[in-house]
DSSP file (Angstrom, degrees, kcal/mol; ACC not computed):
  #  RESIDUE AA STRUCTURE BP1 BP2  ACC     N-H-->O    O-->H-N    N-H-->O    O-->H-N    TCO  KAPPA ALPHA  PHI   PSI    X-CA   Y-CA   Z-CA
    1    1 A X              0   0    0      0, 0.0     2,-0.5     0, 0.0     0, 0.0   0.000 360.0 360.0 360.0 131.2   32.0    7.4  -14.0
    2    2 A X        -     0   0    0      0, 0.0     2,-0.2     0, 0.0    45,-0.0  -0.796 360.0-146.9 -89.8 121.8   32.4    3.7  -14.3
    3    3 A X        -     0   0    0     -2,-0.5     2,-0.1    44,-0.1    44,-0.0  -0.619  18.4-109.8 -92.0 161.6   30.8    1.7  -11.6
    4    4 A X     >  -     0   0    0     -2,-0.2     4,-2.3     1,-0.1     5,-0.2  -0.359  25.9-113.1 -79.7 161.8   32.2   -1.5  -10.3
    5    5 A X  H  > S+     0   0    0      1,-0.2     4,-2.4     2,-0.2     5,-0.2   0.905 118.4  53.3 -57.5 -41.4   30.4   -4.8  -10.9
    6    6 A X  H  > S+     0   0    0      1,-0.2     4,-1.8     2,-0.2    -1,-0.2   0.898 109.0  47.8 -64.2 -41.5   29.7   -5.0   -7.1
    7    7 A X  H  4 S+     0   0    0      1,-0.2     4,-0.2     2,-0.2    -1,-0.2   0.811 110.9  49.2 -71.1 -29.1   28.2   -1.6   -7.0
    8    8 A X  H >< S+     0   0    0     -4,-2.3     3,-0.7     1,-0.2    -1,-0.2   0.866 112.2  50.3 -76.0 -31.6   26.0   -2.3  -10.0
    9    9 A X  H 3< S+     0   0    0     -4,-2.4    -2,-0.2     1,-0.2    -1,-0.2   0.806 109.3  52.3 -60.1 -36.1   24.9   -5.6   -8.4
   10   10 A X  T 3< S+     0   0    0     -4,-1.8    -1,-0.2    -5,-0.2    -2,-0.2   0.407  74.7 133.4 -86.8   5.5   24.1   -3.9   -5.2
   11   11 A X    <   -     0   0    0     -3,-0.7     2,-0.7    -4,-0.2    -3,-0.1  -0.315  53.5-136.6 -64.3 136.1   21.9   -1.2   -6.6
   12   12 A X    >>  -     0   0    0      1,-0.1     4,-2.1    39,-0.0     3,-1.5  -0.843   6.8-156.4 -96.0 111.0   18.7   -1.0   -4.4
   13   13 A X  T 34 S+     0   0    0     -2,-0.7    -1,-0.1     1,-0.3    45,-0.1   0.718  91.1  63.5 -71.7  -7.5   15.7   -0.7   -6.8
   14   14 A X  T 34 S+     0   0    0      1,-0.1    -1,-0.3    -3,-0.0    -3,-0.0   0.789 120.7  21.1 -80.4 -24.7   13.7    0.9   -3.8
   15   15 A X  T <4 S+     0   0    0     -3,-1.5    -2,-0.2     2,-0.1    -1,-0.1   0.518  90.7 119.2-117.8  -7.4   16.1    3.8   -3.8
   16   16 A X  S  < S-     0   0    0     -4,-2.1     2,-1.0     1,-0.1     3,-0.1  -0.188  71.2-111.2 -64.0 155.8   17.9    4.0   -7.2
   17   17 A X    >>  -     0   0    0      1,-0.2     3,-2.9     2,-0.0     4,-0.5  -0.788  24.8-153.2 -91.7 108.0   17.3    7.2   -9.2
   18   18 A X  G >4 S+     0   0    0     -2,-1.0     3,-1.0     1,-0.3    -1,-0.2   0.809  91.0  65.3 -56.3 -29.2   15.2    6.0  -12.2
   19   19 A X  G 34 S+     0   0    0      1,-0.2    -1,-0.3    -3,-0.1    -2,-0.0   0.711  95.9  58.2 -66.4 -15.7   16.5    8.7  -14.3
   20   20 A X  G <4 S+     0   0    0     -3,-2.9    -1,-0.2     2,-0.1    -2,-0.2   0.598  92.1  89.3 -87.6 -14.4   19.9    7.2  -14.1
   21   21 A X  S << S-     0   0    0     -3,-1.0     2,-0.4    -4,-0.5    31,-0.1  -0.476  75.7-120.7 -81.5 152.5   18.7    3.9  -15.6
   22   22 A X        -     0   0    0     24,-0.5    31,-2.7    29,-0.3     2,-0.4  -0.820  21.2-125.0 -94.9 136.6   18.6    2.9  -19.2
   23   23 A X  B >   -a   53   0A   0     -2,-0.4     3,-1.9    29,-0.2     4,-0.5  -0.658  14.1-137.0 -77.6 124.1   15.4    1.9  -20.8
   24   24 A X  G >  S+     0   0    0     29,-3.8     3,-1.1    -2,-0.4    30,-0.1   0.788 102.0  66.0 -62.3 -24.4   15.8   -1.6  -22.4
   25   25 A X  G 3  S+     0   0    0     28,-0.3    -1,-0.3     1,-0.3    29,-0.1   0.805  96.4  57.6 -58.5 -36.0   13.8   -0.3  -25.6
   26   26 A X  G <  S+     0   0    0     -3,-1.9     2,-0.4     2,-0.0    -1,-0.3   0.600  86.0  93.7 -77.4 -12.5   16.8    2.0  -26.3
   27   27 A X    <   -     0   0    0     -3,-1.1     2,-0.5    -4,-0.5    15,-0.1  -0.695  58.7-165.6 -85.1 130.7   19.3   -0.8  -26.5
   28   28 A X        -     0   0    0     -2,-0.4     2,-0.5    14,-0.0    17,-0.1  -0.951  14.2-138.4-116.6 119.5   19.9   -2.1  -30.0
   29   29 A X        -     0   0    0     -2,-0.5     2,-0.8    52,-0.1     9,-0.1  -0.592  12.4-143.2 -79.0 124.2   21.7   -5.4  -30.5
   30   30 A X    >   -     0   0    0     -2,-0.5     3,-0.9     1,-0.2    11,-0.1  -0.788  13.5-168.4 -88.8 107.7   24.2   -5.2  -33.5
   31   31 A X  T 3  S+     0   0    0     -2,-0.8    -1,-0.2     1,-0.2     7,-0.1   0.575  78.4  68.5 -74.5 -12.5   23.8   -8.6  -35.1
   32   32 A X  T 3  S+     0   0    0     -3,-0.0    -1,-0.2     2,-0.0     2,-0.1   0.613  85.4  90.5 -81.3 -13.4   26.9   -8.1  -37.3
   33   33 A X  S <  S-     0   0    0     -3,-0.9    -4,-0.0     1,-0.1     0, 0.0  -0.444  87.0-102.4 -80.5 155.0   29.1   -8.3  -34.2
   34   34 A X     >  -     0   0    0     -2,-0.1     4,-2.9     1,-0.1     5,-0.2  -0.256  41.1-101.6 -61.8 160.9   30.7  -11.5  -32.7
   35   35 A X  H  > S+     0   0    0      2,-0.2     4,-2.2     1,-0.2     5,-0.1   0.882 125.5  48.2 -55.6 -40.7   29.0  -12.9  -29.7
   36   36 A X  H  > S+     0   0    0      2,-0.2     4,-2.4     1,-0.2    -1,-0.2   0.927 113.1  47.6 -64.4 -45.8   31.7  -11.4  -27.4
   37   37 A X  H  > S+     0   0    0      2,-0.2     4,-2.7     1,-0.2    -2,-0.2   0.885 110.1  53.0 -67.5 -38.0   31.4   -8.0  -29.1
   38   38 A X  H  X S+     0   0    0     -4,-2.9     4,-2.9     1,-0.2    -1,-0.2   0.954 109.4  49.0 -56.7 -50.7   27.6   -8.1  -28.8
   39   39 A X  H  X S+     0   0    0     -4,-2.2     4,-2.7     2,-0.2     5,-0.2   0.935 111.8  47.6 -58.5 -49.2   27.9   -8.7  -25.2
   40   40 A X  H  X S+     0   0    0     -4,-2.4     4,-3.0     1,-0.2    -1,-0.2   0.938 114.2  48.8 -51.1 -48.9   30.4   -5.8  -24.7
   41   41 A X  H  X S+     0   0    0     -4,-2.7     4,-2.4     2,-0.2    -1,-0.2   0.858 108.8  52.1 -59.2 -39.8   28.2   -3.6  -26.7
   42   42 A X  H  X S+     0   0    0     -4,-2.9     4,-3.4     2,-0.2     5,-0.3   0.970 111.6  45.2 -65.8 -48.9   25.1   -4.5  -24.8
   43   43 A X  H  X S+     0   0    0     -4,-2.7     4,-2.0     1,-0.2    -2,-0.2   0.913 110.8  55.1 -64.1 -35.3   26.7   -3.8  -21.5
   44   44 A X  H  < S+     0   0    0     -4,-3.0    -1,-0.2    -5,-0.2    -2,-0.2   0.944 114.8  40.4 -54.9 -46.2   28.1   -0.5  -22.9
   45   45 A X  H  < S+     0   0    0     -4,-2.4    -2,-0.2     1,-0.2    -1,-0.2   0.855 118.4  44.1 -80.3 -33.6   24.6    0.6  -23.9
   46   46 A X  H  < S-     0   0    0     -4,-3.4     2,-2.5    -5,-0.2   -24,-0.5   0.700  84.1-159.0 -87.5  -9.9   22.7   -0.7  -20.8
   47   47 A X  S  < S+     0   0    0     -4,-2.0     2,-0.5    -5,-0.3    -1,-0.2  -0.425  76.4  36.9  79.3 -75.9   25.1    0.6  -18.4
   48   48 A X    >   -     0   0    0     -2,-2.5     3,-0.8     3,-0.4   -26,-0.2  -0.946  63.4-168.4-116.8 109.3   24.1   -1.7  -15.5
   49   49 A X  T 3  S+     0   0    0     -2,-0.5    12,-0.1     1,-0.2     3,-0.1   0.709  88.0  56.8 -69.9 -17.4   23.2   -5.1  -16.6
   50   50 A X  T 3  S+     0   0    0      1,-0.2    11,-3.4    10,-0.1     2,-0.4   0.744 115.0  31.1 -78.1 -27.0   21.7   -5.8  -13.1
   51   51 A X  E <  S+ B   0  60A   0     -3,-0.8    -3,-0.4     9,-0.2   -29,-0.3  -0.987  72.1 129.1-146.3 124.0   19.3   -2.8  -13.1
   52   52 A X  E     - B   0  59A   0      7,-1.5     7,-3.4    -2,-0.4     2,-0.5  -0.920  51.6 -91.2-157.3 176.3   17.4   -1.2  -16.0
   53   53 A X  E     -aB  23  58A   0    -31,-2.7   -29,-3.8    -2,-0.3     2,-0.4  -0.909  30.6-178.1-107.4 134.1   13.9   -0.1  -17.1
   54   54 A X  E >  S- B   0  57A   0      3,-2.4     3,-2.7    -2,-0.5   -31,-0.0  -0.997  75.6 -20.0-130.4 123.2   11.6   -2.3  -19.1
   55   55 A X  T 3  S-     0   0    0     -2,-0.4    -1,-0.1     1,-0.3     3,-0.1   0.833 129.8 -48.7  49.6  39.8    8.1   -0.9  -20.1
   56   56 A X  T 3  S+     0   0    0      1,-0.2     2,-0.5     0, 0.0    -1,-0.3   0.384 117.7 112.6  85.5  -5.7    8.4    1.8  -17.4
   57   57 A X  E <   -B   54   0A   0     -3,-2.7    -3,-2.4     0, 0.0     2,-0.4  -0.857  68.9-122.7-101.4 130.3    9.3   -0.7  -14.6
   58   58 A X  E     -B   53   0A   0     -2,-0.5     2,-0.5    -5,-0.2    -5,-0.2  -0.599  30.9-160.7 -67.7 122.8   12.6   -0.9  -12.8
   59   59 A X  E     -B   52   0A   0     -7,-3.4    -7,-1.5    -2,-0.4     2,-0.5  -0.871   8.9-163.4-104.7 133.5   13.9   -4.3  -13.3
   60   60 A X  E     -B   51   0A   0     -2,-0.5     2,-0.3    -9,-0.2    -9,-0.2  -0.949   9.7-154.3-123.3 115.5   16.6   -5.8  -11.0
   61   61 A X        -     0   0    0    -11,-3.4     2,-0.4    -2,-0.5    -2,-0.0  -0.600  10.5-173.5 -82.6 145.5   18.4   -8.9  -12.3
   62   62 A X        -     0   0    0     -2,-0.3     2,-0.4     0, 0.0    -2,-0.0  -0.995   7.4-155.9-135.1 136.3   19.9  -11.4   -9.9
   63   63 A X        -     0   0    0     -2,-0.4     7,-0.1     5,-0.0    -2,-0.0  -0.952  18.0-122.6-119.1 136.7   22.0  -14.4  -10.9
   64   64 A X        -     0   0    0     -2,-0.4     2,-1.0     1,-0.1     4,-0.2  -0.227  22.3-117.0 -69.6 156.7   22.5  -17.5   -8.9
   65   65 A X  S    S+     0   0    0      1,-0.2    -1,-0.1     2,-0.1     4,-0.1  -0.475  72.9 124.5 -90.9  62.0   25.9  -18.6   -7.8
   66   66 A X  S    S-     0   0    0     -2,-1.0    -1,-0.2     2,-0.2     3,-0.1   0.192  90.1 -90.4-109.7  14.4   25.8  -21.8   -9.8
   67   67 A X  S    S+     0   0    0      1,-0.4     2,-0.4    -3,-0.2    -2,-0.1   0.397  89.1 126.3  92.1  -6.4   29.0  -21.5  -11.9
   68   68 A X        -     0   0    0     -4,-0.2    -1,-0.4     1,-0.1    -2,-0.2  -0.722  57.1-134.8 -81.5 127.9   27.3  -19.7  -14.7
   69   69 A X     >  -     0   0    0     -2,-0.4     4,-2.2     1,-0.1     5,-0.2  -0.363  16.6-115.6 -83.0 163.0   29.1  -16.5  -15.4
   70   70 A X  H  > S+     0   0    0      1,-0.2     4,-2.1     2,-0.2     5,-0.2   0.813 119.4  56.6 -68.7 -25.5   27.4  -13.1  -16.0
   71   71 A X  H  > S+     0   0    0      2,-0.2     4,-2.1     1,-0.2    -1,-0.2   0.883 108.0  47.4 -67.2 -35.6   28.8  -13.1  -19.5
   72   72 A X  H  > S+     0   0    0      2,-0.2     4,-2.1     1,-0.2    -2,-0.2   0.940 114.0  46.3 -67.4 -46.9   27.1  -16.6  -20.1
   73   73 A X  H  X S+     0   0    0     -4,-2.2     4,-2.1     1,-0.2    -2,-0.2   0.900 115.6  45.9 -65.2 -44.8   23.7  -15.3  -18.6
   74   74 A X  H  X S+     0   0    0     -4,-2.1     4,-2.6     2,-0.2    -1,-0.2   0.868 110.7  53.8 -69.6 -38.8   23.9  -12.0  -20.7
   75   75 A X  H  X S+     0   0    0     -4,-2.1     4,-1.3     2,-0.2    -2,-0.2   0.845 111.5  45.2 -61.1 -38.4   24.9  -14.0  -23.8
   76   76 A X  H  X S+     0   0    0     -4,-2.1     4,-1.0     2,-0.2    -2,-0.2   0.894 112.8  50.5 -73.5 -37.2   21.9  -16.2  -23.4
   77   77 A X  H >X S+     0   0    0     -4,-2.1     4,-0.7     1,-0.2     3,-0.6   0.908 109.8  50.5 -63.6 -43.9   19.6  -13.2  -22.7
   78   78 A X  H >X S+     0   0    0     -4,-2.6     3,-0.9     1,-0.3     4,-0.7   0.856 102.4  61.9 -65.6 -33.2   20.9  -11.3  -25.8
   79   79 A X  H >< S+     0   0    0     -4,-1.3     3,-0.5     1,-0.3    -1,-0.3   0.829  99.1  55.9 -63.6 -29.3   20.2  -14.3  -27.9
   80   80 A X  H << S+     0   0    0     -4,-1.0    -1,-0.3    -3,-0.6    -2,-0.2   0.770 101.3  58.1 -64.4 -28.7   16.6  -14.0  -27.0
   81   81 A X  H <<        0   0    0     -3,-0.9    -1,-0.2    -4,-0.7    -2,-0.2   0.676 360.0 360.0 -83.3 -20.5   16.5  -10.6  -28.3
   82   82 A X    <<        0   0    0     -4,-0.7    -1,-0.2    -3,-0.5    -2,-0.2   0.404 360.0 360.0 -91.0 360.0   17.6  -11.5  -31.8
């Protein structure tokens, strides 16, 4: 089942089923893909870019409404992984 962006954004980390989240260590960035393709692959792997597990801790991302898109934020974030 594919969740909407709004549903992903609104996940409550106090009640989310931890077993339903992806651990960031399991996400592999394919450097041979273009930037856009890497972004799509990342989102496909992570499932919910707003909420995931990192080192056993549930992480909830929140993006400000400053004109920067989710794609821009994720692209910058993925750039830090390479």
